[in-house]
C-alpha positions, 0 to 999 in steps of 0.5 A: 483511462478512467481505471488508470486514474482511479487506480492512481488516486486510490493507491497514492491515498493509502500510502499516507495511512500506512505511514501514519500507522507505522509512526503511531505503532512503532517504538519511538526509538525506531520510528525513523528506521521503520518509516525508511523501511516502509518507504523503501518497500513502497518504492521497490513495489512501485519500481517492480510494477512499472517494469511489470506492466509492459511485460503483462501488456505484451503477454496478456493485453491491456485488458488483463494487465491491470487485473494482475495487479489487483491483489495488491490493493486487496492485500492492503485493505486486508492488512488494515482490517486485520490491524483494526481488529488488534488491540494495538489499533487503539493507539491509532488516531488517538483511539478513534476508529 
């Protein structure tokens, strides 16, 4: 239960960071389209995850079902770290790192 709660809190919290990055880094004329695309991808990933977990539980058991999902947050951290190293990152948060 603790792992599920921790997972939910951390996954939900990073969504706002990605949305803010999309707003601050996209061309103003395309910001709405970019946010819509990002939101749709997020919902698609959530939907796929919701349907994938029961299949994983049946195949692997509860012990390993969530371990298969671990690359998702890792890739999110990697993507944000990669973005932070780019010159465009200075446009985020008013240049504060």
